[in-house]
C-alpha positions as CSV (number, residue, x, y, z in Angstrom):
1,M,98.5,114.0,101.7
2,S,100.7,116.3,99.8
3,N,102.8,115.7,96.7
4,T,105.9,116.8,98.6
5,G,107.0,114.9,101.6
6,W,105.1,111.7,100.7
7,K,107.4,109.6,103.0
8,E,106.5,111.8,105.9
9,D,102.8,111.6,105.0
10,L,103.0,107.8,104.7
11,A,104.8,107.5,108.1
12,R,102.3,109.8,109.8
13,D,99.3,107.9,108.4
14,L,100.7,104.5,109.3
15,E,101.4,105.6,112.8
16,S,97.9,107.0,113.2
17,Y,96.4,103.8,111.8
18,A,98.5,101.7,114.2
19,L,97.0,103.8,117.1
20,G,93.5,102.9,115.9
21,E,92.7,106.1,114.0
22,E,91.2,106.2,110.6
23,P,91.3,108.7,107.7
24,S,89.4,111.9,108.3
25,A,86.0,112.4,106.7
26,F,87.6,114.8,104.2
27,E,90.3,112.2,103.2
28,Q,87.6,109.5,102.9
29,L,85.4,111.7,100.6
30,R,88.3,112.7,98.3
31,A,89.8,109.2,98.1
32,P,89.2,107.0,95.1
33,V,87.0,103.9,95.8
34,I,87.7,100.3,94.7
35,E,84.6,98.2,94.2
36,Q,84.5,94.4,93.8
37,W,88.0,94.4,95.3
38,R,90.2,91.5,96.2
39,T,93.7,91.3,97.6
40,E,96.6,89.6,95.8
41,V,100.2,88.8,96.8
42,R,102.7,89.4,94.0
43,R,106.3,88.4,93.8
44,L,108.7,91.3,93.3
45,G,112.2,89.8,92.9
46,K,112.9,87.9,96.1
47,E,110.2,89.8,98.0
48,F,106.4,89.9,97.9
49,K,103.9,92.7,97.9
50,L,100.2,92.9,98.7
51,V,98.0,94.7,96.2
52,V,94.3,95.4,95.8
53,R,92.5,94.8,92.5
54,G,89.1,95.9,91.6
55,Q,86.9,98.4,89.8
56,A,87.8,102.1,90.1
57,R,85.4,104.8,91.2
58,K,86.4,108.5,91.5
59,H,90.0,107.8,90.6
60,P,91.8,110.7,89.0
61,D,93.6,108.5,86.5
62,Y,91.0,105.9,85.6
63,D,87.4,105.9,84.3
64,D,84.7,104.6,86.7
65,G,84.4,100.9,86.4
66,E,87.8,100.4,84.9
67,D,89.8,97.5,86.4
68,I,92.8,98.7,88.5
69,C,95.6,97.3,90.6
70,T,97.1,99.4,93.4
71,A,100.8,99.8,94.1
72,A,102.1,97.8,97.1
73,V,99.7,98.3,100.0
74,H,101.4,99.5,103.2
75,W,98.2,99.3,105.3
76,L,95.0,97.3,104.8
77,D,92.3,98.1,107.3
78,R,91.4,94.9,109.2
79,K,87.7,95.7,108.7
80,G,88.2,96.1,104.9
81,R,87.2,99.8,104.9
82,F,90.4,101.3,103.4
83,A,93.9,100.6,102.1
84,R,96.9,102.9,102.0
85,S,99.6,102.5,99.3
86,M,102.7,104.6,99.1
87,H,101.1,107.6,97.5
88,R,97.4,107.2,97.9
89,L,94.5,106.3,100.2
90,Y,91.8,104.1,98.7
91,M,88.4,103.5,100.2
92,L,87.1,99.9,99.7
93,G,83.6,99.3,98.6
94,E,82.0,95.9,98.1
95,Q,84.5,93.0,98.3
96,A,84.4,90.5,95.4
97,G,83.5,86.9,95.9
98,E,82.3,85.2,99.0
99,E,83.8,85.7,102.4
100,I,84.8,82.8,104.6
101,P,82.2,82.5,107.4
102,L,83.2,83.3,110.9
103,D,82.7,79.7,112.0
104,G,85.3,78.6,109.4
105,V,85.0,76.7,106.2
106,D,82.1,74.3,105.7
107,V,83.4,70.7,105.1
């Protein structure tokens, strides 16, 4: 991703993800990681946005272990490996909490 043409970068990335591609090995290595992450939906006026919260690792603006919240997420990998906000790719580490089992919720 470049600092100029971010709209084009975002559109290109979203198109490639929709085609089943994933970020290159280089992009994955240089992307910050969010550990102990969870998703949240936040109200923004009359609209809503999806964000990812967790602990930063390798982020250029935050110390390792610092709690962060992404900007609105435009793509969340269905396997929970990465998320793409408007300006940044994030790799996702360990998810916080317990996942719902594949069989559903125990009653």
